[in-house]
N, C-alpha and C positions, 0 to 999 in steps of 0.2 A: 638588429638581429641579422645574423648571416643566413645565406641561402640554405645551408645544411640544417640549421636549427629550425628554420621555417618549414622545410620539407618534413622534418621529423615530427613537428607539431601537426602538420596536415595528415601524415600517415597515422598518427595516434588518434586523431579525431575520426579518421576514416573507419577505423576498426572498433571504436567504442560504441556503446549503446546510447548515442546522443542524437539530438535533432540535427546537428551538423552532418552526422554520418548518414542519416536518413535522406536528407535533402541533397547533399553533395557527393554521395558515394560514387556515382558514375562520372564525376568530374575531377576527382582528386588526382588521378593519373595525368590528366591534361594540365591541371594546375601545377603539378610538380614539373612537368616538361616546360611549362611557361616560365617558372621560376629559374630553372636551369638555363634557359635561353634568354633571360632578362626581358621577357615579354610581359605585358599586363597579365595578371594572374587569371582574369576571367576570359581572356581571348580564346575563342573556339569552344567554350564550355556550353553544355546543354542548358544549364540553368539560365544563361543569358539568352539563348535562342527561345526558350520557353517564355521568359519575361518579355522579349520583343514581340512574340506572337500574341501574348495576352494583351500587351499595349495596343497592338494593331486591332485586335478584337474589340477592346474597350473603345478605341477611337471610332470604329465602325458603328458600334452601338450608340455612342454619343451623337454621331451624325444622323443616324436613323431616328433617334429620339427627337432631335431638333427638327427634323423634317416632319415627323408625325405631329409634333406640337404645331408647327406651321400649318400643316394640312388641316388640323382640327380648327385652328383659328379661321382659316379660309372658309371652311364648311359652316362655321357659326355665322360669319359675316354674310355668306351667301343666303343662309336660311333666314336670318333676322334682319338682313339689309342694314339699315342705319339705326335700328331700334334695339340695339344690344344694351341690356341693363348695365348700369355702372358697375355692379359687383362682378359681372361677367367680363366687362372691359378690363377691370383690374386683374382678374384671373388670367386673361389673355396676355396682358402686359407682363405679368409676373412669369408666365410660362415662356413667352418668347424672349424676354430679357432686355428688349430695347424698344423705344418708340419707333425707330426706323423699321424694325421687323413687323411691328403692328401695322404701320402704313403699307408696307409691302404686302401683307396679308389682305388688307382691305382692297388694295389695287388688284391683287390676284382674284379677289371675289367680285370685282367690278363695282366696288363701293368707293365713292370718291372720298378723299381725305377731307377732314374738317378744315376750317380756316386756321384753327390753332395748330393743326398738324402741318399745314403748308408753311405757316410762320416758323414752326420748329425746324423744318427742313431748310428754309432760307437762312435761319440763324446758324445752323450747322454748316451749311455751305460757305457762309461768310467766315466762320471760325476756321475752316480748313484752308481758306485762301490766305489767311493772315499768318 
């Protein structure tokens, strides 16, 4: 497809009653300019800026969620010390996503890791050296 045909298609979509027109109506002029200049079509478009802002927001929320889960685990270990029921231990493991994060939470709560957890850390350290 040549540039002019592509531009004509964009213009037609811009003025139609379509989802494309609703979403990209403010960006079509920039897209046309990019096509004419042989730039990537999305360069400088608002929809990209919006997507990047949403991605940053999502990343922030994921980080906050992970921190909240970690803080919850620390609070549970502080409250129950080393007498956390197995079902709750599994929930903590599932929530934190890795045995290392569980051990970090226990240490943050001043609960010593179990012998099995120490052995796990040693095994992981040896695997990383290899």
